[in-house]
N, CA, C, O and CB atoms as a CASP TS submission, in Angstrom:
PFRMAT TS
TARGET T0000
AUTHOR 0000-0000-0000
METHOD Language model
MODEL 1
PARENT N/A
ATOM      1  N   MET     1     -97.062  41.856 -32.291  1.00  0.00           N
ATOM      2  CA  MET     1     -96.617  40.728 -33.081  1.00  0.00           C
ATOM      3  C   MET     1     -97.402  39.499 -32.672  1.00  0.00           C
ATOM      4  O   MET     1     -97.500  39.175 -31.489  1.00  0.00           O
ATOM      5  CB  MET     1     -95.106  40.497 -32.917  1.00  0.00           C
ATOM      6  N   PHE     2     -97.957  38.820 -33.655  1.00  0.00           N
ATOM      7  CA  PHE     2     -98.586  37.536 -33.405  1.00  0.00           C
ATOM      8  C   PHE     2     -97.508  36.465 -33.477  1.00  0.00           C
ATOM      9  O   PHE     2     -96.530  36.606 -34.210  1.00  0.00           O
ATOM     10  CB  PHE     2     -99.736  37.256 -34.422  1.00  0.00           C
ATOM     11  N   LEU     3     -97.689  35.415 -32.726  1.00  0.00           N
ATOM     12  CA  LEU     3     -96.714  34.332 -32.724  1.00  0.00           C
ATOM     13  C   LEU     3     -97.370  33.057 -33.214  1.00  0.00           C
ATOM     14  O   LEU     3     -98.188  32.450 -32.522  1.00  0.00           O
ATOM     15  CB  LEU     3     -96.116  34.129 -31.319  1.00  0.00           C
ATOM     16  N   LYS     4     -96.998  32.666 -34.412  1.00  0.00           N
ATOM     17  CA  LYS     4     -97.405  31.370 -34.945  1.00  0.00           C
ATOM     18  C   LYS     4     -96.145  30.513 -34.839  1.00  0.00           C
ATOM     19  O   LYS     4     -95.230  30.659 -35.649  1.00  0.00           O
ATOM     20  CB  LYS     4     -97.971  31.464 -36.460  1.00  0.00           C
ATOM     21  N   PRO     5     -96.091  29.625 -33.852  1.00  0.00           N
ATOM     22  CA  PRO     5     -94.838  28.951 -33.514  1.00  0.00           C
ATOM     23  C   PRO     5     -94.119  28.243 -34.658  1.00  0.00           C
ATOM     24  O   PRO     5     -92.917  28.443 -34.834  1.00  0.00           O
ATOM     25  CB  PRO     5     -95.104  27.973 -32.468  1.00  0.00           C
ATOM     26  N   THR     6     -94.810  27.433 -35.430  1.00  0.00           N
ATOM     27  CA  THR     6     -94.136  26.656 -36.463  1.00  0.00           C
ATOM     28  C   THR     6     -93.461  27.552 -37.492  1.00  0.00           C
ATOM     29  O   THR     6     -92.281  27.377 -37.795  1.00  0.00           O
ATOM     30  CB  THR     6     -95.124  25.733 -37.150  1.00  0.00           C
ATOM     31  N   VAL     7     -94.196  28.493 -38.018  1.00  0.00           N
ATOM     32  CA  VAL     7     -93.668  29.391 -39.047  1.00  0.00           C
ATOM     33  C   VAL     7     -92.586  30.305 -38.470  1.00  0.00           C
ATOM     34  O   VAL     7     -91.553  30.525 -39.103  1.00  0.00           O
ATOM     35  CB  VAL     7     -94.803  30.232 -39.658  1.00  0.00           C
ATOM     36  N   THR     8     -92.822  30.830 -37.287  1.00  0.00           N
ATOM     37  CA  THR     8     -91.872  31.760 -36.681  1.00  0.00           C
ATOM     38  C   THR     8     -90.570  31.056 -36.314  1.00  0.00           C
ATOM     39  O   THR     8     -89.490  31.616 -36.499  1.00  0.00           O
ATOM     40  CB  THR     8     -92.485  32.412 -35.441  1.00  0.00           C
ATOM     41  N   LEU     9     -90.664  29.843 -35.800  1.00  0.00           N
ATOM     42  CA  LEU     9     -89.456  29.083 -35.487  1.00  0.00           C
ATOM     43  C   LEU     9     -88.684  28.742 -36.752  1.00  0.00           C
ATOM     44  O   LEU     9     -87.454  28.799 -36.764  1.00  0.00           O
ATOM     45  CB  LEU     9     -89.809  27.804 -34.726  1.00  0.00           C
ATOM     46  N   ASP    10     -89.392  28.391 -37.810  1.00  0.00           N
ATOM     47  CA  ASP    10     -88.723  28.093 -39.076  1.00  0.00           C
ATOM     48  C   ASP    10     -87.986  29.335 -39.578  1.00  0.00           C
ATOM     49  O   ASP    10     -86.849  29.239 -40.041  1.00  0.00           O
ATOM     50  CB  ASP    10     -89.744  27.602 -40.135  1.00  0.00           C
ATOM     51  N   PHE    11     -88.629  30.493 -39.488  1.00  0.00           N
ATOM     52  CA  PHE    11     -87.986  31.743 -39.912  1.00  0.00           C
ATOM     53  C   PHE    11     -86.740  32.001 -39.070  1.00  0.00           C
ATOM     54  O   PHE    11     -85.695  32.370 -39.605  1.00  0.00           O
ATOM     55  CB  PHE    11     -88.972  32.938 -39.796  1.00  0.00           C
ATOM     56  N   ALA    12     -86.846  31.809 -37.759  1.00  0.00           N
ATOM     57  CA  ALA    12     -85.705  32.036 -36.867  1.00  0.00           C
ATOM     58  C   ALA    12     -84.551  31.108 -37.220  1.00  0.00           C
ATOM     59  O   ALA    12     -83.394  31.528 -37.203  1.00  0.00           O
ATOM     60  CB  ALA    12     -86.115  31.831 -35.399  1.00  0.00           C
ATOM     61  N   GLU    13     -84.849  29.860 -37.540  1.00  0.00           N
ATOM     62  CA  GLU    13     -83.800  28.917 -37.949  1.00  0.00           C
ATOM     63  C   GLU    13     -83.152  29.355 -39.253  1.00  0.00           C
ATOM     64  O   GLU    13     -81.929  29.311 -39.388  1.00  0.00           O
ATOM     65  CB  GLU    13     -84.376  27.503 -38.101  1.00  0.00           C
ATOM     66  N   ARG    14     -83.966  29.777 -40.210  1.00  0.00           N
ATOM     67  CA  ARG    14     -83.433  30.196 -41.515  1.00  0.00           C
ATOM     68  C   ARG    14     -82.558  31.441 -41.413  1.00  0.00           C
ATOM     69  O   ARG    14     -81.619  31.617 -42.190  1.00  0.00           O
ATOM     70  CB  ARG    14     -84.575  30.457 -42.485  1.00  0.00           C
ATOM     71  N   THR    15     -82.875  32.297 -40.451  1.00  0.00           N
ATOM     72  CA  THR    15     -82.120  33.548 -40.319  1.00  0.00           C
ATOM     73  C   THR    15     -81.070  33.503 -39.221  1.00  0.00           C
ATOM     74  O   THR    15     -80.285  34.439 -39.077  1.00  0.00           O
ATOM     75  CB  THR    15     -83.062  34.686 -40.052  1.00  0.00           C
ATOM     76  N   GLY    16     -81.048  32.417 -38.441  1.00  0.00           N
ATOM     77  CA  GLY    16     -80.066  32.285 -37.382  1.00  0.00           C
ATOM     78  C   GLY    16     -80.361  33.109 -36.139  1.00  0.00           C
ATOM     79  O   GLY    16     -79.462  33.377 -35.343  1.00  0.00           O
ATOM     80  N   HIS    17     -81.612  33.511 -35.967  1.00  0.00           N
ATOM     81  CA  HIS    17     -81.963  34.325 -34.808  1.00  0.00           C
ATOM     82  C   HIS    17     -82.100  33.446 -33.566  1.00  0.00           C
ATOM     83  O   HIS    17     -82.543  32.301 -33.653  1.00  0.00           O
ATOM     84  CB  HIS    17     -83.271  35.101 -35.064  1.00  0.00           C
ATOM     85  N   GLU    18     -81.713  33.995 -32.405  1.00  0.00           N
ATOM     86  CA  GLU    18     -81.739  33.256 -31.150  1.00  0.00           C
ATOM     87  C   GLU    18     -83.135  32.794 -30.734  1.00  0.00           C
ATOM     88  O   GLU    18     -83.256  31.928 -29.867  1.00  0.00           O
ATOM     89  CB  GLU    18     -81.157  34.101 -30.070  1.00  0.00           C
ATOM     90  N   PHE    19     -84.167  33.340 -31.320  1.00  0.00           N
ATOM     91  CA  PHE    19     -85.532  32.935 -30.987  1.00  0.00           C
ATOM     92  C   PHE    19     -85.695  31.427 -31.104  1.00  0.00           C
ATOM     93  O   PHE    19     -86.445  30.817 -30.341  1.00  0.00           O
ATOM     94  CB  PHE    19     -86.540  33.646 -31.896  1.00  0.00           C
ATOM     95  N   GLN    20     -85.000  30.833 -32.049  1.00  0.00           N
ATOM     96  CA  GLN    20     -85.116  29.384 -32.254  1.00  0.00           C
ATOM     97  C   GLN    20     -84.676  28.585 -31.032  1.00  0.00           C
ATOM     98  O   GLN    20     -85.113  27.449 -30.848  1.00  0.00           O
ATOM     99  CB  GLN    20     -84.292  28.963 -33.457  1.00  0.00           C
ATOM    100  N   TYR    21     -83.823  29.159 -30.202  1.00  0.00           N
ATOM    101  CA  TYR    21     -83.308  28.451 -29.031  1.00  0.00           C
ATOM    102  C   TYR    21     -84.078  28.750 -27.749  1.00  0.00           C
ATOM    103  O   TYR    21     -84.083  27.926 -26.835  1.00  0.00           O
ATOM    104  CB  TYR    21     -81.866  28.797 -28.831  1.00  0.00           C
ATOM    105  N   ILE    22     -84.719  29.894 -27.663  1.00  0.00           N
ATOM    106  CA  ILE    22     -85.361  30.278 -26.412  1.00  0.00           C
ATOM    107  C   ILE    22     -86.883  30.103 -26.439  1.00  0.00           C
ATOM    108  O   ILE    22     -87.541  30.272 -25.412  1.00  0.00           O
ATOM    109  CB  ILE    22     -85.024  31.712 -26.094  1.00  0.00           C
ATOM    110  N   TYR    23     -87.443  29.768 -27.595  1.00  0.00           N
ATOM    111  CA  TYR    23     -88.899  29.632 -27.675  1.00  0.00           C
ATOM    112  C   TYR    23     -89.403  28.632 -26.643  1.00  0.00           C
ATOM    113  O   TYR    23     -88.816  27.568 -26.447  1.00  0.00           O
ATOM    114  CB  TYR    23     -89.324  29.196 -29.087  1.00  0.00           C
ATOM    115  N   ASP    24     -90.485  28.988 -25.997  1.00  0.00           N
ATOM    116  CA  ASP    24     -91.167  28.126 -25.036  1.00  0.00           C
ATOM    117  C   ASP    24     -92.662  28.270 -25.295  1.00  0.00           C
ATOM    118  O   ASP    24     -93.177  29.384 -25.395  1.00  0.00           O
ATOM    119  CB  ASP    24     -90.796  28.500 -23.542  1.00  0.00           C
ATOM    120  N   ALA    25     -93.350  27.145 -25.403  1.00  0.00           N
ATOM    121  CA  ALA    25     -94.793  27.180 -25.687  1.00  0.00           C
ATOM    122  C   ALA    25     -95.569  27.981 -24.638  1.00  0.00           C
ATOM    123  O   ALA    25     -96.630  28.530 -24.936  1.00  0.00           O
ATOM    124  CB  ALA    25     -95.346  25.757 -25.758  1.00  0.00           C
ATOM    125  N   ASN    26     -95.054  28.045 -23.442  1.00  0.00           N
ATOM    126  CA  ASN    26     -95.642  28.887 -22.398  1.00  0.00           C
ATOM    127  C   ASN    26     -95.004  30.265 -22.518  1.00  0.00           C
ATOM    128  O   ASN    26     -94.129  30.629 -21.732  1.00  0.00           O
ATOM    129  CB  ASN    26     -95.424  28.273 -20.954  1.00  0.00           C
ATOM    130  N   VAL    27     -95.444  31.006 -23.488  1.00  0.00           N
ATOM    131  CA  VAL    27     -94.811  32.276 -23.835  1.00  0.00           C
ATOM    132  C   VAL    27     -94.766  33.209 -22.635  1.00  0.00           C
ATOM    133  O   VAL    27     -95.789  33.579 -22.059  1.00  0.00           O
ATOM    134  CB  VAL    27     -95.553  32.945 -24.991  1.00  0.00           C
ATOM    135  N   GLY    28     -93.553  33.570 -22.288  1.00  0.00           N
ATOM    136  CA  GLY    28     -93.328  34.511 -21.200  1.00  0.00           C
ATOM    137  C   GLY    28     -92.653  35.761 -21.730  1.00  0.00           C
ATOM    138  O   GLY    28     -92.510  35.948 -22.938  1.00  0.00           O
ATOM    139  N   ARG    29     -92.251  36.592 -20.825  1.00  0.00           N
ATOM    140  CA  ARG    29     -91.660  37.879 -21.184  1.00  0.00           C
ATOM    141  C   ARG    29     -90.416  37.732 -22.064  1.00  0.00           C
ATOM    142  O   ARG    29     -90.286  38.422 -23.075  1.00  0.00           O
ATOM    143  CB  ARG    29     -91.306  38.648 -19.928  1.00  0.00           C
ATOM    144  N   HIS    30     -89.510  36.840 -21.686  1.00  0.00           N
ATOM    145  CA  HIS    30     -88.261  36.694 -22.447  1.00  0.00           C
ATOM    146  C   HIS    30     -88.535  36.204 -23.870  1.00  0.00           C
ATOM    147  O   HIS    30     -87.933  36.690 -24.828  1.00  0.00           O
ATOM    148  CB  HIS    30     -87.308  35.718 -21.731  1.00  0.00           C
ATOM    149  N   THR    31     -89.438  35.249 -23.997  1.00  0.00           N
ATOM    150  CA  THR    31     -89.790  34.743 -25.326  1.00  0.00           C
ATOM    151  C   THR    31     -90.361  35.861 -26.188  1.00  0.00           C
ATOM    152  O   THR    31     -89.971  36.019 -27.344  1.00  0.00           O
ATOM    153  CB  THR    31     -90.801  33.587 -25.217  1.00  0.00           C
ATOM    154  N   TYR    32     -91.281  36.633 -25.628  1.00  0.00           N
ATOM    155  CA  TYR    32     -91.916  37.697 -26.413  1.00  0.00           C
ATOM    156  C   TYR    32     -90.924  38.819 -26.736  1.00  0.00           C
ATOM    157  O   TYR    32     -90.951  39.367 -27.838  1.00  0.00           O
ATOM    158  CB  TYR    32     -93.125  38.269 -25.653  1.00  0.00           C
ATOM    159  N   GLU    33     -90.058  39.160 -25.795  1.00  0.00           N
ATOM    160  CA  GLU    33     -89.037  40.182 -26.073  1.00  0.00           C
ATOM    161  C   GLU    33     -88.110  39.732 -27.194  1.00  0.00           C
ATOM    162  O   GLU    33     -87.700  40.538 -28.029  1.00  0.00           O
ATOM    163  CB  GLU    33     -88.219  40.488 -24.804  1.00  0.00           C
ATOM    164  N   THR    34     -87.781  38.448 -27.209  1.00  0.00           N
ATOM    165  CA  THR    34     -86.916  37.926 -28.274  1.00  0.00           C
ATOM    166  C   THR    34     -87.647  37.927 -29.608  1.00  0.00           C
ATOM    167  O   THR    34     -87.041  38.188 -30.647  1.00  0.00           O
ATOM    168  CB  THR    34     -86.437  36.503 -27.935  1.00  0.00           C
ATOM    169  N   LEU    35     -88.939  37.638 -29.586  1.00  0.00           N
ATOM    170  CA  LEU    35     -89.751  37.728 -30.803  1.00  0.00           C
ATOM    171  C   LEU    35     -89.747  39.162 -31.333  1.00  0.00           C
ATOM    172  O   LEU    35     -89.590  39.378 -32.535  1.00  0.00           O
ATOM    173  CB  LEU    35     -91.205  37.258 -30.530  1.00  0.00           C
ATOM    174  N   LEU    36     -89.917  40.134 -30.450  1.00  0.00           N
ATOM    175  CA  LEU    36     -89.899  41.540 -30.868  1.00  0.00           C
ATOM    176  C   LEU    36     -88.537  41.936 -31.413  1.00  0.00           C
ATOM    177  O   LEU    36     -88.454  42.717 -32.361  1.00  0.00           O
ATOM    178  CB  LEU    36     -90.275  42.449 -29.699  1.00  0.00           C
ATOM    179  N   ASP    37     -87.466  41.408 -30.826  1.00  0.00           N
ATOM    180  CA  ASP    37     -86.122  41.684 -31.345  1.00  0.00           C
ATOM    181  C   ASP    37     -85.982  41.138 -32.766  1.00  0.00           C
ATOM    182  O   ASP    37     -85.426  41.802 -33.641  1.00  0.00           O
ATOM    183  CB  ASP    37     -85.040  41.065 -30.420  1.00  0.00           C
ATOM    184  N   MET    38     -86.484  39.939 -32.985  1.00  0.00           N
ATOM    185  CA  MET    38     -86.414  39.362 -34.328  1.00  0.00           C
ATOM    186  C   MET    38     -87.211  40.214 -35.311  1.00  0.00           C
ATOM    187  O   MET    38     -86.777  40.419 -36.444  1.00  0.00           O
ATOM    188  CB  MET    38     -86.940  37.909 -34.326  1.00  0.00           C
ATOM    189  N   ALA    39     -88.373  40.710 -34.886  1.00  0.00           N
ATOM    190  CA  ALA    39     -89.183  41.572 -35.750  1.00  0.00           C
ATOM    191  C   ALA    39     -88.439  42.863 -36.079  1.00  0.00           C
ATOM    192  O   ALA    39     -88.468  43.320 -37.222  1.00  0.00           O
ATOM    193  CB  ALA    39     -90.529  41.893 -35.080  1.00  0.00           C
ATOM    194  N   GLU    40     -87.776  43.451 -35.091  1.00  0.00           N
ATOM    195  CA  GLU    40     -87.016  44.681 -35.323  1.00  0.00           C
ATOM    196  C   GLU    40     -85.860  44.436 -36.278  1.00  0.00           C
ATOM    197  O   GLU    40     -85.631  45.229 -37.192  1.00  0.00           O
ATOM    198  CB  GLU    40     -86.492  45.244 -34.001  1.00  0.00           C
ATOM    199  N   GLN    41     -85.129  43.346 -36.076  1.00  0.00           N
ATOM    200  CA  GLN    41     -84.013  43.028 -36.968  1.00  0.00           C
ATOM    201  C   GLN    41     -84.507  42.754 -38.384  1.00  0.00           C
ATOM    202  O   GLN    41     -83.870  43.149 -39.361  1.00  0.00           O
ATOM    203  CB  GLN    41     -83.233  41.817 -36.441  1.00  0.00           C
ATOM    204  N   THR    42     -85.638  42.081 -38.484  1.00  0.00           N
ATOM    205  CA  THR    42     -86.218  41.797 -39.800  1.00  0.00           C
ATOM    206  C   THR    42     -86.626  43.093 -40.482  1.00  0.00           C
ATOM    207  O   THR    42     -86.380  43.279 -41.674  1.00  0.00           O
ATOM    208  CB  THR    42     -87.432  40.853 -39.673  1.00  0.00           C
ATOM    209  N   GLU    43     -87.246  43.981 -39.731  1.00  0.00           N
ATOM    210  CA  GLU    43     -87.666  45.270 -40.294  1.00  0.00           C
ATOM    211  C   GLU    43     -86.471  46.031 -40.854  1.00  0.00           C
ATOM    212  O   GLU    43     -86.558  46.616 -41.934  1.00  0.00           O
ATOM    213  CB  GLU    43     -88.380  46.119 -39.229  1.00  0.00           C
ATOM    214  N   LEU    44     -85.367  46.027 -40.134  1.00  0.00           N
ATOM    215  CA  LEU    44     -84.152  46.685 -40.627  1.00  0.00           C
ATOM    216  C   LEU    44     -83.626  45.984 -41.876  1.00  0.00           C
ATOM    217  O   LEU    44     -83.171  46.635 -42.817  1.00  0.00           O
ATOM    218  CB  LEU    44     -83.066  46.703 -39.533  1.00  0.00           C
ATOM    219  N   GLY    45     -83.692  44.662 -41.880  1.00  0.00           N
ATOM    220  CA  GLY    45     -83.188  43.889 -43.012  1.00  0.00           C
ATOM    221  C   GLY    45     -83.999  44.047 -44.279  1.00  0.00           C
ATOM    222  O   GLY    45     -83.468  43.893 -45.379  1.00  0.00           O
ATOM    223  N   ILE    46     -85.271  44.351 -44.143  1.00  0.00           N
ATOM    224  CA  ILE    46     -86.128  44.497 -45.332  1.00  0.00           C
ATOM    225  C   ILE    46     -86.510  45.957 -45.566  1.00  0.00           C
ATOM    226  O   ILE    46     -87.483  46.243 -46.265  1.00  0.00           O
ATOM    227  CB  ILE    46     -87.399  43.643 -45.185  1.00  0.00           C
ATOM    228  N   ALA    47     -85.762  46.859 -44.995  1.00  0.00           N
ATOM    229  CA  ALA    47     -86.093  48.294 -45.101  1.00  0.00           C
ATOM    230  C   ALA    47     -86.284  48.745 -46.548  1.00  0.00           C
ATOM    231  O   ALA    47     -87.119  49.608 -46.822  1.00  0.00           O
ATOM    232  CB  ALA    47     -84.995  49.132 -44.452  1.00  0.00           C
ATOM    233  N   GLU    48     -85.525  48.174 -47.464  1.00  0.00           N
ATOM    234  CA  GLU    48     -85.659  48.589 -48.864  1.00  0.00           C
ATOM    235  C   GLU    48     -87.005  48.202 -49.465  1.00  0.00           C
ATOM    236  O   GLU    48     -87.386  48.717 -50.517  1.00  0.00           O
ATOM    237  CB  GLU    48     -84.545  47.983 -49.691  1.00  0.00           C
ATOM    238  N   LEU    49     -87.722  47.305 -48.808  1.00  0.00           N
ATOM    239  CA  LEU    49     -89.066  46.936 -49.256  1.00  0.00           C
ATOM    240  C   LEU    49     -90.126  47.888 -48.709  1.00  0.00           C
ATOM    241  O   LEU    49     -91.305  47.771 -49.042  1.00  0.00           O
ATOM    242  CB  LEU    49     -89.388  45.508 -48.832  1.00  0.00           C
ATOM    243  N   ASN    50     -89.700  48.834 -47.865  1.00  0.00           N
ATOM    244  CA  ASN    50     -90.569  49.852 -47.278  1.00  0.00           C
ATOM    245  C   ASN    50     -91.755  49.277 -46.501  1.00  0.00           C
ATOM    246  O   ASN    50     -92.905  49.598 -46.798  1.00  0.00           O
ATOM    247  CB  ASN    50     -91.079  50.754 -48.358  1.00  0.00           C
ATOM    248  N   PRO    51     -91.475  48.424 -45.500  1.00  0.00           N
ATOM    249  CA  PRO    51     -92.599  47.934 -44.699  1.00  0.00           C
ATOM    250  C   PRO    51     -93.277  49.103 -43.991  1.00  0.00           C
ATOM    251  O   PRO    51     -92.606  49.947 -43.397  1.00  0.00           O
ATOM    252  CB  PRO    51     -92.123  46.877 -43.667  1.00  0.00           C
ATOM    253  N   ARG    52     -94.590  49.151 -44.052  1.00  0.00           N
ATOM    254  CA  ARG    52     -95.338  50.263 -43.455  1.00  0.00           C
ATOM    255  C   ARG    52     -95.517  50.105 -41.955  1.00  0.00           C
ATOM    256  O   ARG    52     -95.593  51.088 -41.217  1.00  0.00           O
ATOM    257  CB  ARG    52     -96.694  50.388 -44.112  1.00  0.00           C
ATOM    258  N   ASP    53     -95.583  48.849 -41.511  1.00  0.00           N
ATOM    259  CA  ASP    53     -95.830  48.609 -40.096  1.00  0.00           C
ATOM    260  C   ASP    53     -95.435  47.173 -39.762  1.00  0.00           C
ATOM    261  O   ASP    53     -94.916  46.444 -40.608  1.00  0.00           O
ATOM    262  CB  ASP    53     -97.322  48.876 -39.733  1.00  0.00           C
ATOM    263  N   ARG    54     -95.689  46.783 -38.522  1.00  0.00           N
ATOM    264  CA  ARG    54     -95.326  45.437 -38.087  1.00  0.00           C
ATOM    265  C   ARG    54     -96.137  44.360 -38.809  1.00  0.00           C
ATOM    266  O   ARG    54     -95.702  43.212 -38.899  1.00  0.00           O
ATOM    267  CB  ARG    54     -95.521  45.307 -36.586  1.00  0.00           C
ATOM    268  N   ILE    55     -97.292  44.721 -39.313  1.00  0.00           N
ATOM    269  CA  ILE    55     -98.069  43.741 -40.070  1.00  0.00           C
ATOM    270  C   ILE    55     -97.302  43.335 -41.323  1.00  0.00           C
ATOM    271  O   ILE    55     -97.287  42.159 -41.689  1.00  0.00           O
ATOM    272  CB  ILE    55     -99.462  44.309 -40.445  1.00  0.00           C
ATOM    273  N   ASP    56     -96.669  44.297 -41.980  1.00  0.00           N
ATOM    274  CA  ASP    56     -95.846  43.964 -43.149  1.00  0.00           C
ATOM    275  C   ASP    56     -94.667  43.079 -42.751  1.00  0.00           C
ATOM    276  O   ASP    56     -94.330  42.132 -43.463  1.00  0.00           O
ATOM    277  CB  ASP    56     -95.335  45.247 -43.831  1.00  0.00           C
ATOM    278  N   VAL    57     -94.044  43.385 -41.623  1.00  0.00           N
ATOM    279  CA  VAL    57     -92.909  42.592 -41.140  1.00  0.00           C
ATOM    280  C   VAL    57     -93.382  41.178 -40.797  1.00  0.00           C
ATOM    281  O   VAL    57     -92.746  40.193 -41.171  1.00  0.00           O
ATOM    282  CB  VAL    57     -92.248  43.266 -39.898  1.00  0.00           C
ATOM    283  N   GLN    58     -94.476  41.094 -40.100  1.00  0.00           N
ATOM    284  CA  GLN    58     -95.030  39.798 -39.719  1.00  0.00           C
ATOM    285  C   GLN    58     -95.390  38.974 -40.949  1.00  0.00           C
ATOM    286  O   GLN    58     -95.140  37.769 -40.985  1.00  0.00           O
ATOM    287  CB  GLN    58     -96.261  39.985 -38.830  1.00  0.00           C
ATOM    288  N   THR    59     -95.969  39.609 -41.945  1.00  0.00           N
ATOM    289  CA  THR    59     -96.313  38.909 -43.182  1.00  0.00           C
ATOM    290  C   THR    59     -95.063  38.369 -43.848  1.00  0.00           C
ATOM    291  O   THR    59     -95.059  37.240 -44.341  1.00  0.00           O
ATOM    292  CB  THR    59     -97.066  39.838 -44.143  1.00  0.00           C
ATOM    293  N   PHE    60     -93.995  39.167 -43.868  1.00  0.00           N
ATOM    294  CA  PHE    60     -92.726  38.714 -44.435  1.00  0.00           C
ATOM    295  C   PHE    60     -92.231  37.475 -43.692  1.00  0.00           C
ATOM    296  O   PHE    60     -91.815  36.498 -44.315  1.00  0.00           O
ATOM    297  CB  PHE    60     -91.668  39.841 -44.373  1.00  0.00           C
ATOM    298  N   ILE    61     -92.276  37.517 -42.353  1.00  0.00           N
ATOM    299  CA  ILE    61     -91.843  36.378 -41.541  1.00  0.00           C
ATOM    300  C   ILE    61     -92.693  35.148 -41.860  1.00  0.00           C
ATOM    301  O   ILE    61     -92.158  34.046 -41.984  1.00  0.00           O
ATOM    302  CB  ILE    61     -91.932  36.718 -40.034  1.00  0.00           C
ATOM    303  N   PHE    62     -94.001  35.323 -41.993  1.00  0.00           N
ATOM    304  CA  PHE    62     -94.889  34.195 -42.277  1.00  0.00           C
ATOM    305  C   PHE    62     -94.624  33.604 -43.660  1.00  0.00           C
ATOM    306  O   PHE    62     -94.662  32.386 -43.829  1.00  0.00           O
ATOM    307  CB  PHE    62     -96.348  34.632 -42.170  1.00  0.00           C
ATOM    308  N   VAL    63     -94.359  34.449 -44.641  1.00  0.00           N
ATOM    309  CA  VAL    63     -94.096  33.959 -45.995  1.00  0.00           C
ATOM    310  C   VAL    63     -92.782  33.185 -46.023  1.00  0.00           C
ATOM    311  O   VAL    63     -92.721  32.073 -46.549  1.00  0.00           O
ATOM    312  CB  VAL    63     -94.054  35.132 -47.006  1.00  0.00           C
ATOM    313  N   VAL    64     -91.733  33.772 -45.458  1.00  0.00           N
ATOM    314  CA  VAL    64     -90.431  33.101 -45.465  1.00  0.00           C
ATOM    315  C   VAL    64     -90.475  31.840 -44.600  1.00  0.00           C
ATOM    316  O   VAL    64     -89.969  30.793 -45.003  1.00  0.00           O
ATOM    317  CB  VAL    64     -89.323  34.057 -44.962  1.00  0.00           C
ATOM    318  N   GLY    65     -91.071  31.937 -43.429  1.00  0.00           N
ATOM    319  CA  GLY    65     -91.144  30.789 -42.536  1.00  0.00           C
ATOM    320  C   GLY    65     -92.018  29.671 -43.060  1.00  0.00           C
ATOM    321  O   GLY    65     -91.815  28.509 -42.710  1.00  0.00           O
ATOM    322  N   GLY    66     -92.971  29.999 -43.880  1.00  0.00           N
ATOM    323  CA  GLY    66     -93.869  28.993 -44.431  1.00  0.00           C
ATOM    324  C   GLY    66     -93.406  28.395 -45.737  1.00  0.00           C
ATOM    325  O   GLY    66     -94.024  27.465 -46.256  1.00  0.00           O
ATOM    326  N   TYR    67     -92.315  28.927 -46.275  1.00  0.00           N
ATOM    327  CA  TYR    67     -91.789  28.449 -47.559  1.00  0.00           C
ATOM    328  C   TYR    67     -91.228  27.045 -47.415  1.00  0.00           C
ATOM    329  O   TYR    67     -90.552  26.746 -46.431  1.00  0.00           O
ATOM    330  CB  TYR    67     -90.702  29.400 -48.093  1.00  0.00           C
ATOM    331  N   ARG    68     -91.495  26.202 -48.362  1.00  0.00           N
ATOM    332  CA  ARG    68     -90.970  24.842 -48.384  1.00  0.00           C
ATOM    333  C   ARG    68     -90.297  24.600 -49.733  1.00  0.00           C
ATOM    334  O   ARG    68     -90.650  25.227 -50.732  1.00  0.00           O
ATOM    335  CB  ARG    68     -92.101  23.796 -48.127  1.00  0.00           C
ATOM    336  N   ASP    69     -89.340  23.700 -49.755  1.00  0.00           N
ATOM    337  CA  ASP    69     -88.619  23.396 -50.990  1.00  0.00           C
ATOM    338  C   ASP    69     -89.560  22.978 -52.111  1.00  0.00           C
ATOM    339  O   ASP    69     -89.299  23.246 -53.283  1.00  0.00           O
ATOM    340  CB  ASP    69     -87.599  22.300 -50.742  1.00  0.00           C
ATOM    341  N   LYS    70     -90.659  22.319 -51.744  1.00  0.00           N
ATOM    342  CA  LYS    70     -91.624  21.889 -52.779  1.00  0.00           C
ATOM    343  C   LYS    70     -92.285  23.091 -53.457  1.00  0.00           C
ATOM    344  O   LYS    70     -92.899  22.941 -54.513  1.00  0.00           O
ATOM    345  CB  LYS    70     -92.710  20.978 -52.160  1.00  0.00           C
ATOM    346  N   ASP    71     -92.165  24.289 -52.858  1.00  0.00           N
ATOM    347  CA  ASP    71     -92.750  25.489 -53.437  1.00  0.00           C
ATOM    348  C   ASP    71     -91.881  26.081 -54.558  1.00  0.00           C
ATOM    349  O   ASP    71     -92.306  26.991 -55.269  1.00  0.00           O
ATOM    350  CB  ASP    71     -92.968  26.526 -52.351  1.00  0.00           C
ATOM    351  N   MET    72     -90.667  25.554 -54.701  1.00  0.00           N
ATOM    352  CA  MET    72     -89.751  26.053 -55.734  1.00  0.00           C
ATOM    353  C   MET    72     -90.309  25.741 -57.117  1.00  0.00           C
ATOM    354  O   MET    72     -90.813  24.644 -57.359  1.00  0.00           O
ATOM    355  CB  MET    72     -88.339  25.430 -55.568  1.00  0.00           C
ATOM    356  N   PRO    73     -90.216  26.714 -58.025  1.00  0.00           N
ATOM    357  CA  PRO    73     -90.623  26.404 -59.406  1.00  0.00           C
ATOM    358  C   PRO    73     -89.634  25.411 -60.015  1.00  0.00           C
ATOM    359  O   PRO    73     -88.450  25.408 -59.681  1.00  0.00           O
ATOM    360  CB  PRO    73     -90.700  27.704 -60.276  1.00  0.00           C
ATOM    361  N   GLU    74     -90.124  24.602 -60.879  1.00  0.00           N
ATOM    362  CA  GLU    74     -89.259  23.581 -61.507  1.00  0.00           C
ATOM    363  C   GLU    74     -88.452  24.155 -62.624  1.00  0.00           C
ATOM    364  O   GLU    74     -87.677  23.438 -63.257  1.00  0.00           O
ATOM    365  CB  GLU    74     -90.079  22.423 -62.029  1.00  0.00           C
TER
END
């Protein structure tokens, strides 16, 4: 799992995952384990979309985390 802090933190906030509270810019074991937990939970949550691998899960996280209200169609 790649960690893009801004997008990943936004995703964690939107989904209520604990990653939003434990993130530390000096990524250590606990931070990365929590990131992997969020990826696993996300994979289970989007199972009906048939993600092939963690790249699909990561892409989902990046799309949702990068979404802004201004992106809404009018």
